[in-house]
N, C-alpha and C positions, 0 to 999 in steps of 0.2 A: 738868241741865235745871231742877232746883229753884232753883238760884241765879239762872239767867237769868230765870226767872219772877218771883222775888222782886224783881229790879231792873228788870223789864219790858224786858229786852233782846230785842226782837222778832227781830232778825237772828239772834242766837244761838239763840233758841227754834226758829226756822224751820229752821236748819241742824241742830240736834240732833234735831228731829222727823224730818227727812229721814234722818239717820244711823240713828236707831232703826228707821225703816221699812226701811232696807236690811238691817239685822240680821234683822228679821222675814222678809224675803224669803229671805235666806240659809238660814233655818230652816224655810222653806215654810209660814210662818204668814201667809198672804196677807190674811186679814181684818184682822188687827192691823196689818199693813203698810199696808193701805188707809187705816185710821183715822189712822195717823201721817202719811201723805202728804197726806191731806185737811187735817189740821191745819197741816202745813207750807205748803200752798198758801194757806190763808186768811191765815196770817201773812205770807207772801211778797207777797201782793197789796197789803199795806199799805206795802211797802218801795219799790216802783217799781224793783226790781232785776231786770232782764230775764234775765240769765244764771241766777239762782236760779229765776225763774219757768219758764224753759225746762226746768230740771232737774225741777221739780215736775210739769210736764206729762208728761215722759218717764217719771218714776217711776210716775205714775198710769196711764199707758198700759201700762206693763209689768205692774203688779199686776192691773189689770183683765183683761189677757190671761191671767194665771195663774188668775184667778177665772172664766174662760170668759165674761166680759162683753165680747165682741168689739166690739160697736158702741160701747160706752163707751170701750174701749181706743183704737179708731180715732179717736174724737172728740178725745181728749186728744193723741194723736200728731199729728193734723192741726193742732191748735192749736200744738203744738211746732214742726211743720214750717213753718207760716206765720210764727211769731215768728222762727224761725231764718233763714228765707229773706228776711224783710223787714228785720230789724234786726241780727241777730247774726252770721250767716254763719260759724258754727262748723262746720268740716268733720267733726270727730269726732262731734258731736251729730247731724249729718245722717246719718252712717253708722248710728248707733244707731237713729235714728227709722225709717229705711228697713228695717233688719233686723227691727225689731219689727213694722212694718206687714206685711212679707212673711210673718213667722211667723203673724200674725193671719189673713191671707188663706189661707195654706196650711192651717192647722188647720181652717178653714171649708170647705176644698176649693174655694176660689175661686182656682184656679191661674193664671188669666189676670191677675188683679189682683196676685198674689203675685210675678209675674216682673218 
């Protein structure tokens, strides 16, 4: 990450921040994961890279779910869903988005929305 920062490689920094965030999630350090994913999103927005943007939205949706910030999680997942359905049409991402949305609604006992 330090090298990417030194040469101002925005794409590498965004990727590395996302990877660091995934490590924090794996270790249940959700507040640190959130910070890394937020940084990754800010960098990715400068790139006009839609697949990376989709990943940022999904990651932020997931980490907010773990932080019990369900509304924020659904907001990011909805952004991911709209981006995916509108431009990317990635079936693997679609499955992840719907799974995370279902988990959000289930945890809130909104069973109708979860199904």
